[in-house]
C-alpha positions, 0 to 999 in steps of 0.5 A: 791137500793142505799146505804147510810150512816149516817155521822157526818159532825160537825167536818168539819171546815167552809172554810172562802171562802166557802160563796161567798156572803151574802146579802140583795138585794137592788136596788143598789146591785141587778146587782152585786148579780145576777152576783154571782148566776148561770145563771138559778137562776138570774131571781129569785133574787128580791129586799129585798131577803136575800140570800147567795151564797156558793161554794160547793165541786166538783162533777163528774167533774162538777167543782166548783158549787154554792148553793144559799139560799133564807132565806126569801123564805126558798128555795135553789138551787144547780148548776149542769151541767144540770141546777139548782136543786131547793128545800125547805131550812131547815135552822136548818139542813142546807139542800136543800130538793128536792121534790124527795122521795127515798127509800134506804138502810142504810149501816147497813141494815135498809131501809131509806125513805126520800127526796133527799137532798144536804147539805151545802157542796153540798153532795147529800143524803137523809133526812129521813122522820122519827122523827129524820130527819137525813141526810144520805150521798150517799156511792156509786159514782153513781149519778142520779141527 
């Protein structure tokens, strides 16, 4: 069982270069917006989409990655070396929630059941499906994306 920990990210300051692009897609800018998103996400960019593309932390040698959020569709995708991972976008928590349900152990010993998730910094974790819906970050360095 993988080990996760509840971490408070509220003290992390936003990097002004983290958000690469925020746009309402129009006929005039659609080509430019498509160039800002990963290749396998380009066909999903449509006129009138409200989206943002964020640079996220490097992971496992992947180099720079991007998290694309479609606010009007409430979906998001994160770039990985194996292609994008898609899921629902939780705007309140700023989380990409995949469909994958995981059971893991919290560092203090309790069991967590929740959806595999990625936060705005590109950090993988689990969003608990309990009433609190808290985000637990992966403690070990293994990844089975």
